[in-house]
C-alpha positions in Angstrom: 0.0 0.0 0.0 1.2 3.5 -0.8 2.3 5.8 1.9 0.2 9.0 2.2 1.7 12.4 2.7 -0.5 13.5 5.6 0.9 17.0 5.7 0.0 17.5 2.0 -3.4 16.0 2.6 -4.1 18.4 5.4 -2.9 21.4 3.5 -5.0 20.6 0.4 -8.1 19.0 1.8 -8.9 20.5 5.2 -9.0 24.1 4.1 -11.5 23.2 1.3 -13.7 21.5 3.9 -13.8 24.4 6.3 -13.1 27.7 4.6 -16.5 27.9 2.9 -18.5 27.4 6.1 -16.4 29.9 8.0 -17.0 32.6 5.4 -20.6 31.7 5.2 -21.1 32.2 8.9 -19.4 35.6 8.8 -21.4 36.8 5.7 -24.8 35.6 6.6 -24.9 35.0 10.4 -26.9 31.9 9.4 -30.2 33.6 8.7 -29.8 36.1 11.5 -30.7 33.8 14.3 -33.3 31.7 12.4 -30.7 28.9 12.1 -28.5 29.9 15.0 -27.8 26.3 16.2 -26.1 25.5 12.9 -23.1 27.6 14.0 -22.4 24.8 16.5 -22.9 22.1 13.9 -20.5 23.7 11.4 -17.8 24.0 14.1 -18.4 20.4 14.8 -17.7 19.5 11.2 -14.4 21.4 11.5 -13.5 19.4 14.7 -14.4 16.1 13.0 -12.1 17.0 10.1 -9.2 17.7 12.5 -9.9 14.4 14.2 -9.8 12.6 10.8 -6.4 14.1 9.9 -5.1 13.3 13.4 -6.2 9.7 13.0 -4.7 9.4 9.6 -1.4 10.8 10.9 -1.2 7.9 13.3 -2.0 5.2 10.7 -0.6 6.6 7.5 1.4 3.4 6.7 -1.7 1.2 6.7 -4.1 3.2 4.6 -4.5 2.7 0.9 -4.1 6.0 -0.9 -6.3 4.7 -3.7 -9.2 4.8 -1.2 -8.3 7.8 0.9 -8.1 10.2 -2.1 -11.5 9.4 -3.6 -13.1 9.4 -0.1 -11.7 12.9 0.6 -12.9 14.1 -2.8 -16.4 12.8 -2.0 -16.3 14.6 1.3 -15.5 17.8 -0.4 -18.5 17.2 -2.6 -20.7 16.8 0.4 -19.3 19.9 1.9 -19.9 21.9 -1.2 -23.5 20.7 -1.2 -23.9 21.8 2.4 -22.7 25.3 1.5 -25.1 25.4 -1.4 -28.0 24.2 0.7 -27.5 26.9 3.4 -27.0 29.6 0.8 -30.2 28.5 -1.0 -32.2 28.4 2.2 -31.0 31.9 3.1 -32.3 33.1 -0.3 -35.7 31.5 0.4 -35.7 33.0 3.9 -34.9 36.4 2.5 -37.8 36.1 0.1 -40.1 35.2 3.0 -38.9 38.2 5.0 -39.6 40.4 1.9 -43.1 38.8 1.7 -42.3 37.6 -1.8 -44.6 34.6 -1.3 -45.2 34.0 -5.0 -41.5 33.3 -5.5 -41.3 31.2 -2.3 -44.3 29.0 -3.1 -42.5 26.8 -5.6 -40.1 25.8 -2.8 -42.8 25.2 -0.2 -43.9 21.7 0.8 -47.3 23.4 1.4 -49.1 26.1 -0.5 -49.3 29.5 1.2 -52.4 29.7 3.3 -54.5 32.8 3.7 -52.5 33.5 6.9 -49.2 34.4 5.2 -47.6 35.1 8.6 -48.3 31.6 9.6 -47.0 30.4 6.3 -43.7 32.3 6.8 -43.3 30.8 10.3 -43.8 27.2 8.9 -41.4 27.8 6.1 -38.7 29.2 8.4 -39.1 26.3 10.8 -38.8 23.9 7.9 -35.7 25.6 6.6 -34.1 25.4 10.0 -34.8 21.6 10.2 -33.6 20.9 6.7 -30.4 22.9 7.0 -29.7 21.3 10.4 -30.1 17.8 8.9 -27.9 18.7 6.0 -25.1 19.8 8.3 -25.5 16.8 10.6 -25.1 14.6 7.5 -22.0 16.5 6.5 -20.5 16.1 10.0 -21.4 12.4 10.0 -19.6 11.8 6.7 -16.4 13.3 8.1 -16.8 11.4 11.4 -16.9 8.1 9.5 -13.4 8.8 8.2 -12.2 9.8 11.7 -13.4 6.5 13.1 -11.5 4.0 10.9 -14.3 3.5 8.4 -11.9 3.1 5.4 -9.6 0.7 7.4 -12.5 -1.5 8.5 -12.4 -5.0 6.8 -16.1 -5.4 7.7 -17.1 -2.8 5.2 -14.5 -3.3 2.5 -17.2 -4.5 0.0 -19.2 -1.3 0.3 -16.4 1.4 0.3 -16.8 2.1 -3.4 -20.5 2.4 -3.0 -20.1 4.8 0.0 -17.8 7.0 -2.0 -20.1 7.1 -5.0 -23.1 7.7 -2.7 -21.4 10.8 -1.2 -20.4 12.1 -4.6 -23.9 11.7 -6.1 -25.3 13.4 -3.0 -23.0 16.4 -3.5 -23.6 16.7 -7.2 -27.4 16.7 -6.7 -27.6 19.2 -3.9 -25.2 21.6 -5.4 -27.6 22.1 -8.4 -31.0 21.3 -6.9 -32.3 24.8 -6.4 -30.7 26.2 -9.6 -32.7 23.9 -12.0 -36.3 24.3 -12.8 -37.7 21.1 -11.5 -40.6 22.5 -9.5 -43.1 21.0 -11.9 -41.9 17.5 -11.2 -40.6 17.6 -7.6 -40.3 20.0 -4.8 -36.6 21.0 -4.5 -36.6 21.6 -0.8 -38.3 18.3 -0.2 -35.6 16.5 -2.3 -32.9 18.2 -0.2 -34.5 17.1 3.0 -34.9 13.5 1.9 -31.5 13.1 0.4 -29.7 14.8 3.3 -31.6 12.5 5.7 -30.6 9.5 3.6 -26.9 10.5 4.0 -27.3 11.1 7.7 -29.1 7.8 8.5 -26.7 5.9 6.2 -23.7 7.1 8.0 -25.3 6.7 11.4 -26.1 3.1 10.6 -22.5 2.3 9.4 -20.9 3.9 12.5 -23.3 2.4 15.1 -23.2 -1.1 13.6 -19.7 -1.6 12.1 -17.3 0.5 14.0 -16.5 -1.0 17.4 -15.4 0.8 20.5 -16.6 4.2 19.3 -19.2 6.3 21.1 -22.3 5.8 19.0 -23.2 8.7 16.6 -26.3 10.3 18.0 -29.0 12.3 16.2 -30.8 14.6 18.6 -34.2 13.4 19.7 -36.1 16.3 18.1 -34.5 15.5 14.7 -35.1 11.8 15.1 -38.8 12.4 15.9 -39.1 14.7 12.9 -37.5 12.0 10.6 -39.7 9.2 12.0 -42.9 11.3 11.6 -42.0 12.2 8.0 -41.3 8.6 7.1 -44.4 7.3 8.8 -46.6 9.9 7.2 -45.4 9.0 3.7 -45.5 5.3 4.3 -49.0 5.4 5.8 -50.3 7.4 2.9 -48.6 5.7 0.0 -47.7 2.1 1.0 -51.3 1.1 1.8 -52.3 2.4 -1.7 -49.5 0.5 -3.4 -50.1 -2.8 -1.6 -51.8 -3.2 1.8 -50.2 -6.6 2.2 -46.7 -4.9 2.3 -47.7 -3.1 5.5 -47.9 -6.5 7.2 -44.3 -7.3 6.2 -43.3 -3.9 7.5 -45.1 -4.3 10.8 -43.6 -7.8 11.2 -40.1 -6.2 10.9 -41.0 -3.5 13.4 -42.3 -6.0 15.9 -39.3 -8.2 15.6 -37.0 -5.3 16.5 -38.3 -5.1 20.0 -38.8 -8.9 20.6 -36.5 -11.0 22.8 -36.1 -13.6 20.2 -32.4 -14.4 19.6 -33.2 -14.8 15.9 -34.6 -11.3 15.6 -31.6 -9.9 13.7 -32.1 -12.3 10.9 -35.9 -11.8 11.0 -35.6 -8.0 10.8 -33.0 -7.9 8.0 -34.8 -10.6 6.0 -38.1 -8.7 6.3 -36.6 -5.4 5.3 -34.8 -7.0 2.3 -37.9 -8.7 1.0 -40.0 -5.5 1.6 -37.6 -3.4 -0.5 -37.6 -5.9 -3.4 -41.4 -6.1 -3.4 -41.8 -2.3 -3.3 -39.4 -2.0 -6.3 -41.2 -4.6 -8.3 -44.6 -3.0 -7.4 -43.4 0.4 -8.5 -41.9 -1.0 -11.7 -44.4 -3.6 -13.1 -42.6 -6.5 -14.9 -44.7 -5.9 -18.1 -43.8 -2.3 -18.2 -40.1 -2.9 -17.6 -40.2 -5.6 -20.3 -41.4 -3.2 -22.9 -38.8 -0.6 -21.9 -35.7 -2.9 -21.5 -33.7 -3.6 -24.7 -30.5 -5.1 -23.4 -30.4 -8.9 -22.7 -28.5 -8.1 -19.5 -31.7 -6.5 -18.2 -33.2 -9.9 -17.9 -32.4 -12.8 -15.5 -30.2 -15.5 -17.0 -32.6 -18.3 -16.0 -35.7 -16.4 -17.1 -35.2 -14.3 -20.3 -38.6 -12.7 -19.8 -38.1 -11.6 -16.2 -36.4 -8.2 -15.7 -33.6 -8.0 -13.2 -33.9 -6.0 -10.0 -31.4 -3.5 -11.3 -33.4 -3.1 -14.6 -36.5 -2.3 -12.5 -34.6 0.3 -10.5 -33.2 2.0 -13.6 -36.7 1.9 -15.1 -38.0 3.9 -12.1 -35.2 6.4 -12.5 -35.4 6.8 -16.3 -37.6 9.9 -16.4 -36.4 11.5 -13.2 -35.4 15.1 -13.7 -32.7 16.3 -13.0 -30.5 13.3 -14.0 -28.4 13.8 -10.8 -31.5 12.9 -8.8 -32.0 9.7 -10.7 -28.3 8.8 -10.2 -28.7 9.3 -6.4 -31.9 7.3 -6.4 -30.1 4.3 -7.9 -26.8 4.5 -5.8 -28.8 4.8 -2.6 -30.7 1.6 -3.4 -27.5 -0.2 -4.2 -25.9 0.9 -1.0 -28.8 0.0 1.3 -29.1 -3.4 -0.4 -25.3 -4.0 0.2 -25.8 -2.9 3.9 -28.4 -5.6 4.4 -26.1 -8.2 2.9 -23.5 -7.1 5.5 -26.0 -7.7 8.2 -26.5 -11.2 6.9 -22.7 -11.8 7.2 -22.8 -10.5 10.8 -25.7 -12.6 11.7 -24.0 -15.8 10.5 -20.8 -15.1 12.4 -19.9 -17.5 15.2 -18.3 -14.6 17.1 -20.8 -12.9 19.4 -18.6 -9.9 19.7 -19.2 -9.2 16.0 -22.9 -9.1 16.4 -23.3 -5.4 17.1 -26.3 -4.8 14.9 -28.1 -1.6 15.8 -31.6 -2.4 14.9 -32.9 1.1 15.6 -30.3 2.6 13.2 -31.3 -0.1 10.7 -35.0 0.7 11.1 -34.5 4.4 10.6 -32.3 3.9 7.6 -34.6 1.4 5.8 -37.9 3.0 6.6 -36.8 6.5 5.6 -35.5 5.0 2.3 -38.9 3.3 1.7 -40.5 6.7 2.3 -38.0 8.2 -0.1 -38.9 5.7 -2.8 -42.6 6.2 -2.3 -42.4 10.0 -2.2 -40.8 10.4 -5.5 -41.8 7.4 -7.6 -44.2 8.4 -10.4 
C-alpha cells in the first residue's frame, strides 16, 4: 500500500472542507438567528475533520491511498453541497422576509395559506430543520473517516458504493435549487430526503460496524421529525401501493423489540424482501419488459423476467434532473449492500461481532422506503 503524505493532505483538503463554512457564517450569520444552532454544527464539522487528519497521521502506513483520495474528494462534494443548501435556504428565507410569497411557493412543501404570517413561520421552521439535517449529515460523513471506516475490513465491500453515494449526493444538492424542477418535484423536499438519507446511512454504518466508538447520535427532536416524516409518507402511500406490504413492514417493526435471539435475521430478511417487493410493485414487470432492450436487463434463468437492477433503472429513467436519478439508484445499491453485510454479521460465530443496531437499521430502511414512495411516479 502506498504511503500517504498527511501534511500535503491536510494542506490541500482540510481548508476546502472548512473555509466555505467559516466565510458563510461571517457573511450571513446563518439567517440572523433563524438557524443559530447550525453555528455549533458547522464548528463540529471542522473538529471532526481535524480528528480525521489526526487519526490518519497515526495510521498513515496502513491506509490505501487509492481509497483515501477518492473518499476525501467525495467529502469535499458533500461539503460543497452543504454550502449550497445553506445559501439557497438563506435566499428563500430572505424572500419570506420580503413577503415575496409567489417566489417562495415553488419551494414550499405546502401552498401559502391565507394567513401568510403563519406560512412564513412554517417555512422558516422547515428551513431550520432541513439545514440542520444537511449539516449533521456533513458532520457524520467526516466522522466516519475519523473512526476508521476506510480501514475496517467489515465494510470493504461497500467502500466504493459509499464514496459514489457521497459524490452523487454532493452533485445533486449543489444544483438542486438552480434547476427548474418544481413542476416535477419540490426541490426543498428533495434536499430534505437526500440529506436525511446521507445522515441515516452514516449513522447506521458507525453504530453497527465501528466497534469501541461512542455511538453517533442524532438529537431526539431531529429523530422524531424524521420518524414522523417517514411514517406519514409510508402510511399514505404504501397502503395504496399494496396493503399486504404493510404486514411485512409491521412484522419487521415488531421483531426489533422482541426478545427472540433470531430477531436480527428476521428484521434484516423482512426489510430485504420488503424493499424488493416495493421496487417490483413500482416497476411492473410488463412495463419494464417493454422498456428494456439489453439482454443483460433480464435474468439468466428467465429471459422474460427483468432483473432488480433493470426495474430500478426503469424507475429512474424519467427523473429530472439526472443527478436525482443517479442518487436514487446508488442509494438503493448501498442499502441493499448494507443488508447483505448484516447477513454476514448474523452468520458469524463470534458474538462480539454481532453489534447490529436495529434502531439505526429501522430508521435507515424506513426512511429509504418513504424516499422511494415519495418520488416514484
